[in-house]
N, C-alpha and C positions, 0 to 999 in steps of 0.2 A: 435458558438461553444457550444456543449453540453457535459456533463459529465455523464457517466454511471458507477456507483459504484456497483460492484458485489461482495463485500466482504462477507465472511462467517467465522464465528468463528470456529477455530479448524480444518479448512480444511487442508488436506495433499496434497503434490505435486504429489507423485508417487504411493501412495497406498490408497485404500478405507479404510474407518473406519466405524464400526458399529454405532458409535455415531455421526459422523459428515458428512455424505453423501459421494458422490463419489469424487475421487481424482481430483485435480485442472486441470490436463492435459486433463481429459475427459470433464470437465466443460467449457473449453475454447471455443469450437465450439458453444455449447448451449448458454452460458452466454455472449460471446463477439462477435465472428466472425459472428454469424447468426443474430445479431442485425442490423436493418436497419441503413445505413449511417455510420457505423463504418469505420474510415479511419486510426486511430492511436490507439495504445494500450500502456499504461504504466502499467506494471505488477509488483506489489509489493507483493512478497511472502517471508515473513521472520518473525522471532519471534517478537512478541509484536509490530507489525505494524511499526517497525523502519527500518529494512533492511539496504539498502545502505544510508539511511538518518541519520545514527547514528552520524556521525561527525557533522552534522547540529544540531541535537536535544540534544546531550549529554551535560552535565554541564562541561564547561572547567576546573572548579575547582575540580570536582569530576566525572571523565569520566566513572564511573560505574553507574551513575544515570542520569536521564533526567534533563535537565536544568529546574529549577522551573517554568520559564515562559512558557515552553512547556509541562508541566506535567499536566495530567488530574486530578491528585489527588490520583491515585492509584499507582503511581510510575512505571507503566508499559506502559501505553498507552498515546499517544499524546493528548493534548488538542486541542480545535479549533484553537488557535494561532499556535500550533505545526503543524497542518495540513495545515494551511495557509502558514507557513514557507516552508513546503515541496512543496506546490503548487508554491510559488514564486521561489523556487530553480530550478524547471523544466523549461527548455527553450522551450516554445511552438512554438517559431518561427523557430525551426530547419527545414531545408529543408525536404520536403517529399521524402521518398524512395519508389519507386514503381517498 
């Protein structure tokens, strides 16, 4: 298995930005689907890299903050252990849909 990470800071989903390149919907073909061997995609598009992983990464004692063990130190972005927790959360043995 290989992982292709095509993250870009400030990218928007539906509209282009003069500061942050073209919108994500237009980047999908170029950055994902046109890459050799791509069979599955996990798309995380959300504020501060958390998206649907918020229940996993937030501090149960202070749900407006990242759990300190997953905080990179800026209180916005996940640390390496935080990304590892997200990785462990995703079930990569799901049946393929073709």
